[in-house]
PyMOL Python script that loads the backbone (N, CA, C, O; Angstrom):
from pymol import cmd

cmd.read_pdbstr("""\
ATOM      1  N   UNK A   1     -29.179   3.343 -22.593  1.00  0.00           N
ATOM      2  CA  UNK A   1     -28.383   2.819 -22.222  1.00  0.00           C
ATOM      3  C   UNK A   1     -27.442   3.781 -20.575  1.00  0.00           C
ATOM      4  O   UNK A   1     -27.095   4.959 -20.657  1.00  0.00           O
ATOM      5  N   UNK A   2     -27.307   3.251 -19.778  1.00  0.00           N
ATOM      6  CA  UNK A   2     -26.643   3.790 -18.511  1.00  0.00           C
ATOM      7  C   UNK A   2     -25.030   3.828 -18.714  1.00  0.00           C
ATOM      8  O   UNK A   2     -24.460   2.737 -18.732  1.00  0.00           O
ATOM      9  N   UNK A   3     -24.437   4.733 -18.833  1.00  0.00           N
ATOM     10  CA  UNK A   3     -23.023   4.771 -18.886  1.00  0.00           C
ATOM     11  C   UNK A   3     -22.533   4.377 -17.172  1.00  0.00           C
ATOM     12  O   UNK A   3     -22.958   5.276 -16.445  1.00  0.00           O
ATOM     13  N   UNK A   4     -21.788   3.323 -16.381  1.00  0.00           N
ATOM     14  CA  UNK A   4     -21.454   3.319 -15.301  1.00  0.00           C
ATOM     15  C   UNK A   4     -20.353   4.287 -15.178  1.00  0.00           C
ATOM     16  O   UNK A   4     -19.626   4.347 -16.170  1.00  0.00           O
ATOM     17  N   UNK A   5     -20.082   5.000 -14.265  1.00  0.00           N
ATOM     18  CA  UNK A   5     -19.403   5.645 -13.855  1.00  0.00           C
ATOM     19  C   UNK A   5     -18.362   5.152 -12.702  1.00  0.00           C
ATOM     20  O   UNK A   5     -19.010   5.097 -11.657  1.00  0.00           O
ATOM     21  N   UNK A   6     -17.368   4.873 -12.532  1.00  0.00           N
ATOM     22  CA  UNK A   6     -16.584   4.255 -11.302  1.00  0.00           C
ATOM     23  C   UNK A   6     -16.064   5.613 -10.535  1.00  0.00           C
ATOM     24  O   UNK A   6     -15.696   6.710 -10.954  1.00  0.00           O
ATOM     25  N   UNK A   7     -16.211   4.996  -9.115  1.00  0.00           N
ATOM     26  CA  UNK A   7     -15.637   5.886  -8.489  1.00  0.00           C
ATOM     27  C   UNK A   7     -14.317   5.886  -7.757  1.00  0.00           C
ATOM     28  O   UNK A   7     -13.866   4.854  -7.259  1.00  0.00           O
ATOM     29  N   UNK A   8     -13.536   7.364  -7.680  1.00  0.00           N
ATOM     30  CA  UNK A   8     -12.065   7.048  -7.400  1.00  0.00           C
ATOM     31  C   UNK A   8     -11.775   6.234  -5.959  1.00  0.00           C
ATOM     32  O   UNK A   8     -11.078   5.254  -5.694  1.00  0.00           O
ATOM     33  N   UNK A   9     -12.575   7.042  -5.213  1.00  0.00           N
ATOM     34  CA  UNK A   9     -12.889   6.521  -3.844  1.00  0.00           C
ATOM     35  C   UNK A   9     -13.045   5.251  -3.202  1.00  0.00           C
ATOM     36  O   UNK A   9     -12.863   4.968  -2.018  1.00  0.00           O
ATOM     37  N   UNK A  10     -13.571   4.207  -4.578  1.00  0.00           N
ATOM     38  CA  UNK A  10     -13.804   3.121  -4.412  1.00  0.00           C
ATOM     39  C   UNK A  10     -12.171   1.976  -4.792  1.00  0.00           C
ATOM     40  O   UNK A  10     -11.536   1.066  -4.260  1.00  0.00           O
ATOM     41  N   UNK A  11     -12.161   2.552  -5.648  1.00  0.00           N
ATOM     42  CA  UNK A  11     -10.746   2.114  -6.115  1.00  0.00           C
ATOM     43  C   UNK A  11      -9.628   2.116  -4.983  1.00  0.00           C
ATOM     44  O   UNK A  11      -9.012   1.108  -4.634  1.00  0.00           O
ATOM     45  N   UNK A  12      -9.430   3.576  -4.385  1.00  0.00           N
ATOM     46  CA  UNK A  12      -8.787   4.421  -3.305  1.00  0.00           C
ATOM     47  C   UNK A  12      -8.643   3.145  -1.746  1.00  0.00           C
ATOM     48  O   UNK A  12      -7.680   2.815  -1.055  1.00  0.00           O
ATOM     49  N   UNK A  13     -10.041   2.767  -1.731  1.00  0.00           N
ATOM     50  CA  UNK A  13     -10.462   1.822  -0.769  1.00  0.00           C
ATOM     51  C   UNK A  13      -9.765   0.254  -1.043  1.00  0.00           C
ATOM     52  O   UNK A  13      -9.070  -0.396  -0.261  1.00  0.00           O
ATOM     53  N   UNK A  14     -10.260  -0.146  -2.602  1.00  0.00           N
ATOM     54  CA  UNK A  14      -9.690  -1.632  -2.465  1.00  0.00           C
ATOM     55  C   UNK A  14      -8.431  -1.795  -2.581  1.00  0.00           C
ATOM     56  O   UNK A  14      -7.949  -2.921  -2.466  1.00  0.00           O
ATOM     57  N   UNK A  15      -7.598  -0.608  -2.850  1.00  0.00           N
ATOM     58  CA  UNK A  15      -5.901  -0.679  -3.098  1.00  0.00           C
ATOM     59  C   UNK A  15      -5.551  -0.777  -1.827  1.00  0.00           C
ATOM     60  O   UNK A  15      -4.464  -1.252  -1.501  1.00  0.00           O
ATOM     61  N   UNK A  16      -6.523  -0.293  -0.877  1.00  0.00           N
ATOM     62  CA  UNK A  16      -5.616   0.006   0.593  1.00  0.00           C
ATOM     63  C   UNK A  16      -5.849  -1.074   1.148  1.00  0.00           C
ATOM     64  O   UNK A  16      -4.908  -1.518   1.805  1.00  0.00           O
ATOM     65  N   UNK A  17      -7.149  -1.913   1.116  1.00  0.00           N
ATOM     66  CA  UNK A  17      -7.562  -2.914   1.802  1.00  0.00           C
ATOM     67  C   UNK A  17      -6.931  -3.939   0.908  1.00  0.00           C
ATOM     68  O   UNK A  17      -6.808  -5.003   1.515  1.00  0.00           O
ATOM     69  N   UNK A  18      -6.493  -3.987  -0.308  1.00  0.00           N
ATOM     70  CA  UNK A  18      -5.891  -5.161  -0.932  1.00  0.00           C
ATOM     71  C   UNK A  18      -4.314  -4.969  -0.213  1.00  0.00           C
ATOM     72  O   UNK A  18      -3.749  -5.926   0.318  1.00  0.00           O
ATOM     73  N   UNK A  19      -3.843  -3.915  -0.266  1.00  0.00           N
ATOM     74  CA  UNK A  19      -2.525  -3.723   0.047  1.00  0.00           C
ATOM     75  C   UNK A  19      -2.402  -4.308   1.742  1.00  0.00           C
ATOM     76  O   UNK A  19      -1.386  -4.904   2.102  1.00  0.00           O
ATOM     77  N   UNK A  20      -3.142  -4.145   2.350  1.00  0.00           N
ATOM     78  CA  UNK A  20      -3.014  -4.690   4.062  1.00  0.00           C
ATOM     79  C   UNK A  20      -3.226  -6.151   4.127  1.00  0.00           C
ATOM     80  O   UNK A  20      -2.543  -6.954   4.764  1.00  0.00           O
ATOM     81  N   UNK A  21      -4.264  -6.397   3.383  1.00  0.00           N
ATOM     82  CA  UNK A  21      -4.760  -7.515   3.624  1.00  0.00           C
ATOM     83  C   UNK A  21      -3.345  -8.696   3.202  1.00  0.00           C
ATOM     84  O   UNK A  21      -2.889  -9.666   3.807  1.00  0.00           O
ATOM     85  N   UNK A  22      -2.986  -8.045   1.902  1.00  0.00           N
ATOM     86  CA  UNK A  22      -1.368  -8.902   0.925  1.00  0.00           C
ATOM     87  C   UNK A  22      -0.760  -8.822   2.101  1.00  0.00           C
ATOM     88  O   UNK A  22      -0.625  -9.956   2.562  1.00  0.00           O
ATOM     89  N   UNK A  23      -0.263  -7.870   2.907  1.00  0.00           N
ATOM     90  CA  UNK A  23       1.089  -7.826   3.551  1.00  0.00           C
ATOM     91  C   UNK A  23       0.606  -8.459   4.728  1.00  0.00           C
ATOM     92  O   UNK A  23       1.579  -9.158   5.008  1.00  0.00           O
ATOM     93  N   UNK A  24      -0.019  -8.623   5.371  1.00  0.00           N
ATOM     94  CA  UNK A  24      -0.746  -9.031   6.446  1.00  0.00           C
ATOM     95  C   UNK A  24      -0.794 -10.710   6.080  1.00  0.00           C
ATOM     96  O   UNK A  24      -0.411 -11.483   6.959  1.00  0.00           O
ATOM     97  N   UNK A  25      -1.280 -11.268   4.745  1.00  0.00           N
ATOM     98  CA  UNK A  25      -1.294 -12.565   4.706  1.00  0.00           C
ATOM     99  C   UNK A  25       0.515 -13.088   4.142  1.00  0.00           C
ATOM    100  O   UNK A  25       0.952 -14.209   4.403  1.00  0.00           O
ATOM    101  N   UNK A  26       1.247 -12.138   3.449  1.00  0.00           N
ATOM    102  CA  UNK A  26       2.390 -12.350   3.211  1.00  0.00           C
ATOM    103  C   UNK A  26       3.437 -12.229   4.704  1.00  0.00           C
ATOM    104  O   UNK A  26       4.546 -12.761   4.761  1.00  0.00           O
ATOM    105  N   UNK A  27       2.851 -11.463   5.786  1.00  0.00           N
ATOM    106  CA  UNK A  27       4.018 -11.993   7.054  1.00  0.00           C
ATOM    107  C   UNK A  27       3.622 -13.650   7.678  1.00  0.00           C
ATOM    108  O   UNK A  27       4.381 -14.371   8.326  1.00  0.00           O
ATOM    109  N   UNK A  28       2.364 -13.920   7.299  1.00  0.00           N
ATOM    110  CA  UNK A  28       1.840 -15.285   8.212  1.00  0.00           C
ATOM    111  C   UNK A  28       2.369 -16.299   7.137  1.00  0.00           C
ATOM    112  O   UNK A  28       2.749 -17.434   7.426  1.00  0.00           O
ATOM    113  N   UNK A  29       2.358 -15.877   6.112  1.00  0.00           N
ATOM    114  CA  UNK A  29       2.470 -16.772   4.994  1.00  0.00           C
ATOM    115  C   UNK A  29       4.105 -17.216   4.598  1.00  0.00           C
ATOM    116  O   UNK A  29       4.382 -18.197   3.909  1.00  0.00           O
ATOM    117  N   UNK A  30       4.942 -16.425   5.093  1.00  0.00           N
ATOM    118  CA  UNK A  30       6.702 -16.437   5.059  1.00  0.00           C
ATOM    119  C   UNK A  30       6.934 -17.687   5.441  1.00  0.00           C
ATOM    120  O   UNK A  30       7.764 -18.378   4.850  1.00  0.00           O
ATOM    121  N   UNK A  31       6.284 -18.099   6.393  1.00  0.00           N
ATOM    122  CA  UNK A  31       6.647 -19.408   6.840  1.00  0.00           C
ATOM    123  C   UNK A  31       7.021 -20.703   6.070  1.00  0.00           C
ATOM    124  O   UNK A  31       8.104 -21.289   6.050  1.00  0.00           O
ATOM    125  N   UNK A  32       5.671 -21.053   5.341  1.00  0.00           N
ATOM    126  CA  UNK A  32       5.536 -21.879   4.276  1.00  0.00           C
ATOM    127  C   UNK A  32       6.215 -21.032   2.734  1.00  0.00           C
ATOM    128  O   UNK A  32       7.100 -21.686   2.182  1.00  0.00           O
ATOM    129  N   UNK A  33       5.956 -20.074   2.259  1.00  0.00           N
ATOM    130  CA  UNK A  33       6.381 -19.184   1.382  1.00  0.00           C
ATOM    131  C   UNK A  33       7.850 -18.332   1.640  1.00  0.00           C
ATOM    132  O   UNK A  33       7.722 -17.112   1.540  1.00  0.00           O
ATOM    133  N   UNK A  34       8.975 -18.736   1.901  1.00  0.00           N
ATOM    134  CA  UNK A  34       9.741 -17.751   2.297  1.00  0.00           C
ATOM    135  C   UNK A  34       9.938 -16.314   1.275  1.00  0.00           C
ATOM    136  O   UNK A  34      10.405 -15.253   1.688  1.00  0.00           O
ATOM    137  N   UNK A  35       9.361 -16.625  -0.441  1.00  0.00           N
ATOM    138  CA  UNK A  35       9.502 -15.332  -1.281  1.00  0.00           C
ATOM    139  C   UNK A  35       8.663 -14.421  -0.734  1.00  0.00           C
ATOM    140  O   UNK A  35       9.053 -13.258  -0.833  1.00  0.00           O
ATOM    141  N   UNK A  36       7.681 -14.588  -0.214  1.00  0.00           N
ATOM    142  CA  UNK A  36       6.336 -13.638   0.093  1.00  0.00           C
ATOM    143  C   UNK A  36       7.207 -12.576   1.558  1.00  0.00           C
ATOM    144  O   UNK A  36       6.788 -11.487   1.951  1.00  0.00           O
ATOM    145  N   UNK A  37       8.259 -13.197   2.020  1.00  0.00           N
ATOM    146  CA  UNK A  37       8.731 -12.123   2.829  1.00  0.00           C
ATOM    147  C   UNK A  37       9.669 -10.841   2.426  1.00  0.00           C
ATOM    148  O   UNK A  37      10.210 -10.122   3.266  1.00  0.00           O
ATOM    149  N   UNK A  38       9.761 -10.696   1.219  1.00  0.00           N
ATOM    150  CA  UNK A  38      10.873  -9.842   0.733  1.00  0.00           C
ATOM    151  C   UNK A  38      10.248  -8.529   0.788  1.00  0.00           C
ATOM    152  O   UNK A  38       9.116  -8.176   0.458  1.00  0.00           O
ATOM    153  N   UNK A  39      11.213  -7.892   1.268  1.00  0.00           N
ATOM    154  CA  UNK A  39      10.387  -5.961   1.496  1.00  0.00           C
ATOM    155  C   UNK A  39      11.200  -5.189   0.391  1.00  0.00           C
ATOM    156  O   UNK A  39      12.092  -5.728  -0.264  1.00  0.00           O
ATOM    157  N   UNK A  40      10.840  -3.975   0.253  1.00  0.00           N
ATOM    158  CA  UNK A  40      11.474  -3.258  -0.689  1.00  0.00           C
ATOM    159  C   UNK A  40      10.628  -1.728   0.121  1.00  0.00           C
ATOM    160  O   UNK A  40       9.620  -1.097  -0.196  1.00  0.00           O
ATOM    161  N   UNK A  41      11.502  -1.598   1.126  1.00  0.00           N
ATOM    162  CA  UNK A  41      11.020   0.354   1.159  1.00  0.00           C
ATOM    163  C   UNK A  41      11.492   1.541   0.269  1.00  0.00           C
ATOM    164  O   UNK A  41      12.583   1.824  -0.225  1.00  0.00           O
ATOM    165  N   UNK A  42      10.399   2.066   0.250  1.00  0.00           N
ATOM    166  CA  UNK A  42      10.154   3.151  -0.544  1.00  0.00           C
ATOM    167  C   UNK A  42       9.700   4.342   0.366  1.00  0.00           C
ATOM    168  O   UNK A  42       8.805   4.222   1.203  1.00  0.00           O
ATOM    169  N   UNK A  43      10.425   5.562   0.122  1.00  0.00           N
ATOM    170  CA  UNK A  43      10.494   6.624   0.778  1.00  0.00           C
ATOM    171  C   UNK A  43      11.424   7.543   1.000  1.00  0.00           C
ATOM    172  O   UNK A  43      12.268   7.890   0.174  1.00  0.00           O
ATOM    173  N   UNK A  44      11.254   8.147   2.583  1.00  0.00           N
ATOM    174  CA  UNK A  44      12.276   9.087   2.643  1.00  0.00           C
ATOM    175  C   UNK A  44      12.419   8.528   4.655  1.00  0.00           C
ATOM    176  O   UNK A  44      11.935   8.993   5.687  1.00  0.00           O
ATOM    177  N   UNK A  45      13.371   7.303   4.336  1.00  0.00           N
ATOM    178  CA  UNK A  45      13.851   6.731   5.354  1.00  0.00           C
ATOM    179  C   UNK A  45      14.400   7.389   6.593  1.00  0.00           C
ATOM    180  O   UNK A  45      14.270   6.848   7.691  1.00  0.00           O
ATOM    181  N   UNK A  46      15.178   8.860   6.399  1.00  0.00           N
ATOM    182  CA  UNK A  46      16.011   9.403   7.263  1.00  0.00           C
ATOM    183  C   UNK A  46      15.043  10.801   7.459  1.00  0.00           C
ATOM    184  O   UNK A  46      15.151  11.658   6.582  1.00  0.00           O
ATOM    185  N   UNK A  47      13.751  11.138   9.012  1.00  0.00           N
ATOM    186  CA  UNK A  47      13.496  12.104   8.933  1.00  0.00           C
ATOM    187  C   UNK A  47      14.095  13.560   8.412  1.00  0.00           C
ATOM    188  O   UNK A  47      15.310  13.715   8.541  1.00  0.00           O
ATOM    189  N   UNK A  48      13.410  14.509   7.900  1.00  0.00           N
ATOM    190  CA  UNK A  48      13.654  15.677   7.312  1.00  0.00           C
ATOM    191  C   UNK A  48      13.293  16.614   8.370  1.00  0.00           C
ATOM    192  O   UNK A  48      12.295  16.176   8.943  1.00  0.00           O
ATOM    193  N   UNK A  49      13.689  17.729   8.873  1.00  0.00           N
ATOM    194  CA  UNK A  49      13.351  18.574  10.102  1.00  0.00           C
ATOM    195  C   UNK A  49      13.317  19.674   9.483  1.00  0.00           C
ATOM    196  O   UNK A  49      14.271  19.974   8.765  1.00  0.00           O
ATOM    197  N   UNK A  50      12.166  20.567   9.622  1.00  0.00           N
ATOM    198  CA  UNK A  50      12.638  21.925   9.332  1.00  0.00           C
ATOM    199  C   UNK A  50      11.926  22.754  10.918  1.00  0.00           C
ATOM    200  O   UNK A  50      10.898  22.342  11.455  1.00  0.00           O
ATOM    201  N   UNK A  51      12.703  23.890  11.411  1.00  0.00           N
ATOM    202  CA  UNK A  51      12.694  24.146  12.141  1.00  0.00           C
ATOM    203  C   UNK A  51      12.939  25.958  12.011  1.00  0.00           C
ATOM    204  O   UNK A  51      14.023  26.539  11.973  1.00  0.00           O
ATOM    205  N   UNK A  52      11.508  26.591  11.961  1.00  0.00           N
ATOM    206  CA  UNK A  52      11.084  27.550  12.089  1.00  0.00           C
ATOM    207  C   UNK A  52      11.534  28.660  13.132  1.00  0.00           C
ATOM    208  O   UNK A  52      11.385  29.870  12.956  1.00  0.00           O
ATOM    209  N   UNK A  53      12.251  27.908  14.526  1.00  0.00           N
ATOM    210  CA  UNK A  53      11.779  29.013  15.283  1.00  0.00           C
ATOM    211  C   UNK A  53      10.793  28.910  16.595  1.00  0.00           C
ATOM    212  O   UNK A  53      10.743  28.475  17.746  1.00  0.00           O
ATOM    213  N   UNK A  54      10.179  29.498  15.772  1.00  0.00           N
ATOM    214  CA  UNK A  54       8.536  29.225  16.626  1.00  0.00           C
ATOM    215  C   UNK A  54       7.405  28.267  16.381  1.00  0.00           C
ATOM    216  O   UNK A  54       6.372  28.284  17.050  1.00  0.00           O
ATOM    217  N   UNK A  55       7.721  27.145  15.060  1.00  0.00           N
ATOM    218  CA  UNK A  55       6.973  25.919  14.605  1.00  0.00           C
ATOM    219  C   UNK A  55       8.064  25.168  14.166  1.00  0.00           C
ATOM    220  O   UNK A  55       8.908  25.766  13.499  1.00  0.00           O
ATOM    221  N   UNK A  56       8.274  23.603  14.476  1.00  0.00           N
ATOM    222  CA  UNK A  56       9.097  22.582  13.857  1.00  0.00           C
ATOM    223  C   UNK A  56       8.328  21.531  13.222  1.00  0.00           C
ATOM    224  O   UNK A  56       7.334  20.979  13.695  1.00  0.00           O
ATOM    225  N   UNK A  57       8.947  21.282  11.976  1.00  0.00           N
ATOM    226  CA  UNK A  57       7.927  20.385  11.392  1.00  0.00           C
ATOM    227  C   UNK A  57       9.138  18.777  11.091  1.00  0.00           C
ATOM    228  O   UNK A  57      10.331  18.857  10.798  1.00  0.00           O
ATOM    229  N   UNK A  58       8.459  17.674  11.254  1.00  0.00           N
ATOM    230  CA  UNK A  58       9.294  16.570  10.733  1.00  0.00           C
ATOM    231  C   UNK A  58       8.555  15.848  10.092  1.00  0.00           C
ATOM    232  O   UNK A  58       7.512  15.337  10.500  1.00  0.00           O
ATOM    233  N   UNK A  59       9.365  15.680   8.312  1.00  0.00           N
ATOM    234  CA  UNK A  59       8.647  14.840   7.447  1.00  0.00           C
ATOM    235  C   UNK A  59       9.458  13.612   7.211  1.00  0.00           C
ATOM    236  O   UNK A  59      10.677  13.621   7.045  1.00  0.00           O
ATOM    237  N   UNK A  60       8.628  12.455   7.207  1.00  0.00           N
ATOM    238  CA  UNK A  60       9.067  11.256   7.004  1.00  0.00           C
ATOM    239  C   UNK A  60       8.342  10.314   6.516  1.00  0.00           C
ATOM    240  O   UNK A  60       7.271  10.259   7.121  1.00  0.00           O
ATOM    241  N   UNK A  61       8.450   9.387   5.530  1.00  0.00           N
ATOM    242  CA  UNK A  61       7.432   8.664   5.192  1.00  0.00           C
ATOM    243  C   UNK A  61       7.856   7.119   4.258  1.00  0.00           C
ATOM    244  O   UNK A  61       8.456   7.102   3.184  1.00  0.00           O
ATOM    245  N   UNK A  62       7.430   6.100   4.903  1.00  0.00           N
ATOM    246  CA  UNK A  62       8.240   5.263   4.373  1.00  0.00           C
ATOM    247  C   UNK A  62       7.050   3.887   3.888  1.00  0.00           C
ATOM    248  O   UNK A  62       6.141   3.598   4.667  1.00  0.00           O
ATOM    249  N   UNK A  63       7.196   3.217   2.682  1.00  0.00           N
ATOM    250  CA  UNK A  63       6.009   2.131   2.571  1.00  0.00           C
ATOM    251  C   UNK A  63       7.087   0.863   2.349  1.00  0.00           C
ATOM    252  O   UNK A  63       8.179   0.949   1.788  1.00  0.00           O
ATOM    253  N   UNK A  64       6.435  -0.439   2.992  1.00  0.00           N
ATOM    254  CA  UNK A  64       7.375  -1.335   2.799  1.00  0.00           C
ATOM    255  C   UNK A  64       6.359  -2.320   1.879  1.00  0.00           C
ATOM    256  O   UNK A  64       5.282  -2.800   2.232  1.00  0.00           O
ATOM    257  N   UNK A  65       6.921  -2.437   0.824  1.00  0.00           N
ATOM    258  CA  UNK A  65       6.326  -3.332  -0.396  1.00  0.00           C
ATOM    259  C   UNK A  65       6.788  -4.565   0.008  1.00  0.00           C
ATOM    260  O   UNK A  65       7.989  -4.723   0.225  1.00  0.00           O
ATOM    261  N   UNK A  66       5.810  -5.666   0.169  1.00  0.00           N
ATOM    262  CA  UNK A  66       6.138  -7.410  -0.076  1.00  0.00           C
ATOM    263  C   UNK A  66       5.581  -7.584  -1.478  1.00  0.00           C
ATOM    264  O   UNK A  66       4.861  -6.830  -2.133  1.00  0.00           O
ATOM    265  N   UNK A  67       6.083  -8.734  -1.760  1.00  0.00           N
ATOM    266  CA  UNK A  67       5.614  -9.847  -2.831  1.00  0.00           C
ATOM    267  C   UNK A  67       3.754  -9.562  -2.666  1.00  0.00           C
ATOM    268  O   UNK A  67       2.945  -8.950  -3.363  1.00  0.00           O
ATOM    269  N   UNK A  68       3.627 -10.482  -1.175  1.00  0.00           N
ATOM    270  CA  UNK A  68       2.442 -10.654  -1.113  1.00  0.00           C
ATOM    271  C   UNK A  68       1.311  -9.099  -1.329  1.00  0.00           C
ATOM    272  O   UNK A  68       0.153  -8.922  -1.706  1.00  0.00           O
ATOM    273  N   UNK A  69       1.929  -8.619  -1.064  1.00  0.00           N
ATOM    274  CA  UNK A  69       1.177  -6.639  -1.025  1.00  0.00           C
ATOM    275  C   UNK A  69       0.678  -6.761  -2.626  1.00  0.00           C
ATOM    276  O   UNK A  69      -0.441  -6.807  -3.136  1.00  0.00           O
ATOM    277  N   UNK A  70       1.792  -6.788  -3.076  1.00  0.00           N
ATOM    278  CA  UNK A  70       1.919  -6.069  -4.866  1.00  0.00           C
ATOM    279  C   UNK A  70       1.044  -7.564  -5.442  1.00  0.00           C
ATOM    280  O   UNK A  70       0.931  -7.517  -6.667  1.00  0.00           O
ATOM    281  N   UNK A  71       0.658  -8.356  -5.063  1.00  0.00           N
ATOM    282  CA  UNK A  71      -0.342  -9.343  -5.511  1.00  0.00           C
ATOM    283  C   UNK A  71      -1.562  -8.864  -4.791  1.00  0.00           C
ATOM    284  O   UNK A  71      -2.534  -8.943  -5.542  1.00  0.00           O
ATOM    285  N   UNK A  72      -1.906  -8.333  -3.452  1.00  0.00           N
ATOM    286  CA  UNK A  72      -3.334  -7.903  -2.901  1.00  0.00           C
ATOM    287  C   UNK A  72      -3.437  -6.582  -3.853  1.00  0.00           C
ATOM    288  O   UNK A  72      -4.566  -6.237  -4.203  1.00  0.00           O
ATOM    289  N   UNK A  73      -2.507  -5.963  -4.208  1.00  0.00           N
ATOM    290  CA  UNK A  73      -3.239  -4.785  -5.061  1.00  0.00           C
ATOM    291  C   UNK A  73      -3.298  -4.983  -6.189  1.00  0.00           C
ATOM    292  O   UNK A  73      -4.004  -4.181  -6.799  1.00  0.00           O
ATOM    293  N   UNK A  74      -2.695  -5.980  -6.934  1.00  0.00           N
ATOM    294  CA  UNK A  74      -3.340  -6.515  -8.590  1.00  0.00           C
ATOM    295  C   UNK A  74      -4.685  -7.202  -8.425  1.00  0.00           C
ATOM    296  O   UNK A  74      -5.380  -7.426  -9.416  1.00  0.00           O
ATOM    297  N   UNK A  75      -5.108  -7.572  -7.095  1.00  0.00           N
ATOM    298  CA  UNK A  75      -6.579  -8.481  -7.428  1.00  0.00           C
ATOM    299  C   UNK A  75      -7.279  -6.941  -6.802  1.00  0.00           C
ATOM    300  O   UNK A  75      -7.762  -6.291  -7.730  1.00  0.00           O
ATOM    301  N   UNK A  76      -7.362  -6.538  -5.994  1.00  0.00           N
ATOM    302  CA  UNK A  76      -7.648  -5.173  -6.246  1.00  0.00           C
ATOM    303  C   UNK A  76      -8.245  -4.297  -6.928  1.00  0.00           C
ATOM    304  O   UNK A  76      -9.247  -3.638  -6.650  1.00  0.00           O
ATOM    305  N   UNK A  77      -7.370  -4.308  -8.160  1.00  0.00           N
ATOM    306  CA  UNK A  77      -7.768  -3.680  -8.991  1.00  0.00           C
ATOM    307  C   UNK A  77      -8.317  -5.055 -10.090  1.00  0.00           C
ATOM    308  O   UNK A  77      -9.237  -5.111 -10.906  1.00  0.00           O
ATOM    309  N   UNK A  78      -7.902  -5.457  -9.919  1.00  0.00           N
ATOM    310  CA  UNK A  78      -9.221  -6.625 -11.204  1.00  0.00           C
ATOM    311  C   UNK A  78     -10.462  -6.816 -10.287  1.00  0.00           C
ATOM    312  O   UNK A  78     -11.479  -7.173 -10.884  1.00  0.00           O
ATOM    313  N   UNK A  79     -10.552  -6.657  -9.059  1.00  0.00           N
ATOM    314  CA  UNK A  79     -12.105  -6.471  -8.642  1.00  0.00           C
ATOM    315  C   UNK A  79     -12.452  -5.040  -8.826  1.00  0.00           C
ATOM    316  O   UNK A  79     -13.577  -4.703  -8.458  1.00  0.00           O
ATOM    317  N   UNK A  80     -11.960  -4.480  -9.144  1.00  0.00           N
ATOM    318  CA  UNK A  80     -12.313  -3.030  -9.271  1.00  0.00           C
ATOM    319  C   UNK A  80     -13.017  -2.923 -10.724  1.00  0.00           C
ATOM    320  O   UNK A  80     -14.073  -2.347 -10.986  1.00  0.00           O
ATOM    321  N   UNK A  81     -12.129  -3.654 -11.632  1.00  0.00           N
ATOM    322  CA  UNK A  81     -12.667  -3.446 -12.687  1.00  0.00           C
ATOM    323  C   UNK A  81     -13.699  -4.654 -13.396  1.00  0.00           C
ATOM    324  O   UNK A  81     -14.029  -4.761 -14.577  1.00  0.00           O
ATOM    325  N   UNK A  82     -13.995  -5.337 -12.459  1.00  0.00           N
ATOM    326  CA  UNK A  82     -15.049  -6.074 -12.458  1.00  0.00           C
ATOM    327  C   UNK A  82     -16.467  -5.906 -12.047  1.00  0.00           C
ATOM    328  O   UNK A  82     -17.449  -6.592 -12.329  1.00  0.00           O
ATOM    329  N   UNK A  83     -16.308  -4.435 -11.043  1.00  0.00           N
ATOM    330  CA  UNK A  83     -16.980  -4.052 -10.504  1.00  0.00           C
ATOM    331  C   UNK A  83     -18.197  -3.221 -11.475  1.00  0.00           C
ATOM    332  O   UNK A  83     -19.148  -2.662 -10.928  1.00  0.00           O
TER     333      UNK A  83
END
""", "prot")
cmd.dss("prot")
cmd.show_as("cartoon", "prot")
cmd.util.cbc("prot")
cmd.orient("prot")
């Protein structure tokens, strides 16, 4: 009997694809289903500056999660578990 090992890179690719397709569909289907348009921003909204004199860094990260994107993530996890 062969034991199946699941590749975490496949999960990451499926999650990313599910979130992108879900957000895309949520944006365009929000005309018919307005509840899909609700966005929830998560992350650092204001950029964080670090100036070392000779080198400067700017940090910032925001993820806009909407209802359709979450549905896409759930479908991606379901597909990963069925593979």
